[in-house]
C-alpha positions as CSV (number, residue, x, y, z in Angstrom):
1,M,12.0,46.8,-145.3
2,R,10.2,44.4,-142.9
3,K,13.5,43.7,-141.2
4,S,13.9,47.5,-140.5
5,W,10.4,47.8,-139.0
6,L,11.1,44.8,-136.8
7,I,14.3,46.2,-135.5
8,L,12.6,49.6,-134.7
9,L,9.7,47.8,-132.9
10,L,12.1,45.8,-130.7
11,T,14.1,48.9,-129.9
12,C,10.9,50.8,-128.8
13,L,9.8,47.9,-126.7
14,A,13.2,47.7,-124.9
15,L,13.0,51.5,-124.1
16,V,9.4,51.1,-122.6
17,L,10.5,48.1,-120.4
18,A,13.5,50.0,-119.1
19,A,11.4,53.0,-118.1
20,C,8.9,50.9,-116.3
21,G,11.5,49.0,-114.3
22,S,13.4,52.0,-112.9
23,S,12.7,54.2,-109.9
24,P,13.4,57.9,-109.5
25,D,16.6,59.0,-107.8
26,P,16.3,59.5,-104.0
27,D,16.7,63.0,-102.6
28,P,20.4,63.6,-103.2
29,D,20.8,66.0,-100.2
30,P,18.1,65.5,-97.5
31,D,18.2,67.9,-94.6
32,P,19.6,65.7,-91.8
33,D,19.4,68.4,-89.1
34,P,16.5,70.9,-89.4
35,D,17.0,74.3,-87.8
36,P,17.0,73.8,-83.9
37,T,14.2,75.4,-81.9
38,G,16.2,75.3,-78.7
39,Y,19.6,75.0,-77.1
40,S,21.2,72.9,-74.4
41,L,22.3,74.1,-71.0
42,T,25.0,72.0,-69.3
43,V,26.0,72.4,-65.6
44,A,29.1,71.0,-63.9
45,V,29.2,70.9,-60.1
46,S,32.3,70.7,-58.0
47,G,31.9,70.1,-54.3
48,D,29.0,69.2,-52.0
49,G,26.1,71.1,-53.5
50,T,23.3,71.1,-56.0
51,V,22.2,73.4,-58.9
52,T,18.6,73.5,-59.9
53,S,16.8,75.5,-62.6
54,T,13.7,77.5,-63.1
55,P,12.0,76.4,-65.4
56,A,12.6,72.9,-64.3
57,G,15.1,70.7,-66.2
58,I,18.4,71.0,-64.3
59,N,19.0,69.2,-61.0
60,C,22.7,68.5,-60.8
61,S,25.3,67.6,-58.2
62,D,28.8,66.4,-58.3
63,E,27.4,62.9,-57.9
64,G,25.2,63.1,-61.0
65,G,21.6,63.9,-61.6
66,T,20.2,65.9,-64.5
67,C,23.1,68.1,-65.5
68,S,22.1,68.9,-69.1
69,A,18.7,70.0,-70.5
70,N,17.3,71.7,-73.6
71,F,15.4,75.0,-73.4
72,D,13.7,77.2,-76.0
73,A,15.9,79.5,-78.0
74,G,16.0,82.9,-76.2
75,E,14.5,81.5,-73.0
76,T,15.8,82.9,-69.7
77,V,16.7,80.2,-67.2
78,T,17.4,80.9,-63.5
79,L,20.0,78.6,-61.9
80,M,20.1,78.3,-58.1
81,A,23.1,77.0,-56.2
82,M,22.3,75.3,-52.9
83,G,24.9,73.9,-50.5
84,T,24.1,70.5,-49.0
85,S,24.9,69.7,-45.4
86,A,27.6,72.1,-44.3
87,A,28.8,73.2,-47.7
88,T,29.1,76.8,-48.8
89,F,28.7,78.0,-52.4
90,T,32.0,79.8,-53.5
91,G,31.2,80.9,-57.1
92,W,30.0,80.4,-60.7
93,G,32.0,79.9,-63.8
94,G,31.3,79.7,-67.5
95,A,28.2,81.7,-68.7
96,C,27.5,82.6,-65.0
97,S,30.9,83.9,-64.1
98,T,29.7,87.5,-63.8
99,S,27.3,86.4,-61.0
100,G,30.3,85.7,-58.7
101,T,29.2,84.2,-55.4
102,D,25.5,85.1,-55.7
103,A,23.3,82.1,-55.2
104,A,21.2,82.8,-58.3
105,C,22.3,83.2,-61.9
106,E,20.2,84.0,-65.0
107,V,21.2,82.7,-68.4
108,V,19.6,83.6,-71.7
109,L,19.8,80.6,-74.1
110,N,21.0,82.0,-77.4
111,A,23.4,79.2,-78.0
112,N,24.4,75.9,-76.4
113,T,25.7,77.0,-73.0
114,S,27.9,75.7,-70.2
115,V,28.0,76.7,-66.5
116,T,30.1,75.6,-63.6
117,A,29.3,75.9,-59.9
118,T,31.8,75.3,-57.0
119,F,31.1,74.5,-53.3
120,A,33.5,74.4,-50.4
121,G,33.2,72.4,-47.1
122,G,30.5,69.8,-46.6
123,D,31.1,66.1,-46.1
124,P,34.6,65.2,-47.4
125,D,35.6,61.6,-47.9
126,P,36.7,60.0,-44.6
127,D,40.5,59.8,-44.0
128,P,41.5,56.3,-45.0
129,D,44.5,56.4,-42.6
130,P,43.7,58.7,-39.7
131,D,46.3,59.6,-37.2
132,P,46.1,56.9,-34.6
133,D,47.3,59.3,-31.9
134,P,46.2,62.8,-32.6
135,D,47.0,65.6,-30.2
136,P,44.0,65.3,-27.8
137,D,44.0,68.9,-26.8
138,P,45.6,71.2,-29.4
139,D,45.6,74.9,-28.6
140,P,43.0,76.5,-31.0
141,D,43.9,79.6,-32.9
142,F,40.5,81.1,-32.0
143,P,39.2,80.0,-28.5
144,A,35.6,79.7,-27.8
145,G,34.1,83.2,-27.3
146,T,36.2,84.9,-30.0
147,V,34.2,87.7,-31.6
148,F,34.6,88.7,-35.2
149,L,33.5,92.2,-36.5
150,D,35.0,92.2,-40.0
151,S,33.4,89.1,-41.7
152,S,31.8,89.7,-45.1
153,D,29.0,87.3,-44.3
154,L,27.0,86.0,-41.3
155,E,26.6,82.2,-40.9
156,L,23.4,81.6,-38.9
157,N,23.8,78.6,-36.6
158,Y,27.0,77.0,-38.0
159,D,30.2,78.0,-39.8
160,A,30.9,75.1,-42.2
161,D,34.4,76.3,-43.0
162,F,35.7,75.9,-39.5
163,G,33.1,73.4,-38.1
164,V,31.8,75.5,-35.2
165,H,28.5,76.7,-34.0
166,Q,28.2,80.5,-33.5
167,L,26.0,83.3,-32.3
168,V,25.2,86.2,-34.6
169,G,24.6,89.7,-33.1
170,L,22.8,92.6,-34.9
171,R,22.4,96.2,-33.7
172,F,20.0,98.8,-35.2
173,V,19.3,102.4,-34.2
174,V,15.5,102.8,-34.6
175,D,14.2,106.4,-34.9
176,L,10.5,106.7,-35.7
177,P,8.5,109.9,-36.0
178,A,7.7,111.6,-32.7
179,G,4.7,109.9,-31.0
180,A,4.7,106.9,-33.4
181,T,3.5,103.5,-32.1
182,L,5.5,100.5,-33.1
183,E,3.4,97.6,-34.4
184,S,5.9,95.1,-35.8
185,A,9.6,94.6,-36.5
186,V,11.4,92.0,-38.7
187,V,15.0,91.6,-39.6
188,Q,15.5,90.9,-43.3
189,F,18.7,89.3,-44.7
190,T,20.2,89.0,-48.2
191,P,21.3,85.4,-48.9
192,K,24.9,84.9,-49.9
193,A,24.2,81.3,-50.7
194,G,21.2,79.1,-51.1
195,N,20.2,76.3,-48.7
196,A,16.9,74.5,-48.6
197,T,17.6,72.2,-45.6
198,A,15.2,72.8,-42.7
199,M,16.6,74.7,-39.7
200,T,15.3,76.5,-36.6
201,V,17.0,79.3,-34.7
202,T,16.0,81.6,-31.8
203,V,16.1,85.3,-31.7
204,G,16.2,87.4,-28.5
205,A,16.9,91.0,-27.7
206,E,19.6,92.3,-25.3
207,A,17.8,93.4,-22.1
208,N,19.1,96.9,-22.4
209,A,17.1,100.0,-23.3
210,N,20.0,101.4,-25.4
211,P,22.7,98.8,-26.0
212,G,26.2,99.7,-27.3
213,T,28.0,98.4,-30.4
214,F,29.8,95.1,-30.5
215,E,33.5,94.8,-29.6
216,A,36.2,92.3,-30.5
217,S,36.5,91.2,-26.9
218,P,35.9,87.7,-25.6
219,N,32.2,86.7,-25.2
220,N,31.0,90.2,-26.2
221,I,27.8,88.6,-27.6
222,S,27.1,85.7,-25.2
223,S,27.7,87.8,-22.1
224,R,24.8,90.2,-22.9
225,P,21.7,89.5,-20.9
226,L,18.7,88.5,-23.1
227,T,15.0,88.8,-23.1
228,S,12.8,85.9,-23.9
229,T,13.4,84.5,-27.4
230,V,11.3,84.0,-30.5
231,E,11.6,80.8,-32.5
232,W,12.3,81.2,-36.2
233,A,11.7,78.1,-38.5
234,V,13.8,79.4,-41.4
235,A,12.3,78.9,-44.8
236,P,14.4,77.5,-47.7
237,W,16.6,80.2,-49.3
238,N,16.5,79.6,-53.1
239,S,15.7,81.4,-56.3
240,T,12.0,81.0,-56.0
241,A,11.7,82.3,-52.5
242,G,10.1,85.7,-51.9
243,S,11.6,88.3,-49.5
244,E,9.5,86.9,-46.6
245,A,11.6,83.8,-46.6
246,F,14.6,85.9,-45.6
247,Q,12.8,87.6,-42.7
248,T,12.6,86.8,-39.0
249,P,9.2,86.6,-37.3
250,N,7.8,89.7,-35.6
251,L,10.3,90.9,-32.9
252,S,8.4,93.9,-31.6
253,G,7.5,92.0,-28.4
254,V,11.1,91.3,-27.4
255,M,12.0,95.0,-28.3
256,A,9.3,96.1,-25.8
257,E,10.6,93.6,-23.2
258,A,14.1,94.9,-23.7
259,G,12.9,98.4,-22.8
260,W,13.5,100.0,-26.2
261,T,12.3,103.5,-26.7
262,D,12.2,105.6,-29.8
263,G,15.6,106.9,-31.0
264,N,17.5,104.2,-29.1
265,A,19.3,101.1,-30.3
266,V,18.2,97.5,-30.1
267,V,20.4,94.4,-30.3
268,F,19.2,91.0,-31.4
269,V,21.1,87.8,-30.8
270,I,20.5,84.8,-33.1
271,A,21.3,81.4,-31.7
272,G,21.1,78.0,-33.4
273,D,20.8,74.3,-32.6
274,A,23.9,72.7,-31.2
275,S,22.9,69.3,-32.7
276,S,22.5,70.7,-36.3
277,T,25.2,71.6,-38.8
278,V,22.7,73.4,-41.1
279,Q,23.4,77.0,-41.8
280,R,22.0,80.1,-43.6
281,N,24.6,82.3,-45.1
282,A,23.7,86.0,-45.3
283,Y,25.7,89.1,-46.3
284,S,27.0,91.4,-43.5
285,F,27.9,95.1,-43.4
286,N,31.5,94.3,-44.5
287,Q,30.9,93.7,-48.2
288,S,30.8,96.0,-51.2
289,D,27.0,96.4,-51.8
290,P,25.1,98.5,-49.2
291,S,21.8,97.1,-50.5
292,R,22.7,93.7,-49.1
293,V,23.2,94.5,-45.4
294,P,20.8,93.3,-42.8
295,V,17.9,95.7,-42.3
296,L,15.2,96.1,-39.6
297,I,11.8,96.7,-41.2
298,V,9.3,98.3,-38.8
299,T,5.6,98.9,-39.2
300,Y,4.0,101.7,-37.2
301,D,0.8,103.8,-36.9
302,G,-1.6,101.7,-39.0
303,G,0.7,100.2,-41.6
304,Q,3.4,102.8,-42.3
305,T,6.9,101.3,-42.7
306,A,10.4,102.4,-42.2
307,E,13.8,100.6,-42.7
308,F,16.8,100.8,-40.5
309,P,19.9,99.0,-41.9
310,V,23.0,97.9,-40.1
311,A,25.1,101.1,-40.2
312,Q,28.7,100.1,-39.3
313,S,31.0,97.1,-39.0
314,S,30.5,97.1,-35.2
315,D,26.7,96.7,-35.6
316,D,27.0,93.1,-36.7
317,A,29.2,90.4,-35.3
318,E,29.8,86.6,-34.9
319,E,31.0,84.7,-31.8
320,N,32.2,81.1,-32.1
321,L,30.9,78.8,-29.4
322,A,33.9,76.4,-29.6
323,G,37.6,76.9,-30.3
324,F,38.9,76.3,-33.8
325,S,42.2,76.5,-35.7
326,N,42.8,77.8,-39.1
327,R,45.9,75.9,-40.1
328,S,44.8,75.7,-43.7
329,G,44.8,79.5,-44.0
330,L,41.1,79.9,-45.0
331,P,40.0,83.6,-45.1
332,L,38.0,84.5,-42.0
333,D,35.0,85.9,-43.9
């Protein structure tokens, strides 16, 4: 009997010691990845340009930078494509593909999202083996003074695709109410591509009380006599800029100097800086959306306003100031 009690006591003691020396099982299935509160936005850039975001987070070029960032779920992020040097933005891809060639694209982050941006022109790598004896005087396809009436955009100062400076001409027919007094006049553009590099152009009016439309004849812009000019330090064109950034200074003074009277037309000529290859790229009459054409906004009689858009393809034009060739077959738009 004593032997049985001794065996029972030893057995109980062994069970107690085993329980004290063990630890509880760890969580067999911890949550390694809690539900995300945001999503990633990734941008890939091809060509000589930069894409930035509002809110801040993306600042991406084809040479690197910050090309991926996390944003809150459901947040709207505005991406802005800006060409560097002489580059032109040619289009979005991925989640921004429906924005086409617009400089700005809005993305709503409901999932991890990818976007591509493509630029043309700019500063290509130097030719490692240039032609030691190029033709010193090739005949250009388009001599200096060629006037284009059918371009879908207007490159102010410089056309990066063909490497030439140019003049831009704009014609508006201004018909105010009888007896109205003109107080101010500004031309407003719609950007086709963003560019934040500083540039300055001058704007003058044709010295003609009722100038005619432009023609595709040599020097049809440069041959027109001009008034004095107004200097325009062009603000950056980007997604955060207000409409004032796309407007010239007040041009009512050069309109008066030109002899404009109510009901007649006025022509403005925009000239750039021959030492600068910076451009601003705006939509012209020859594209599909009438709301994007250049428009003259006038103020009269104590703050009343009226808008007069470019009305036909012969009311805006470009004239190249040097000859160029188009052997690569780029579209002349």
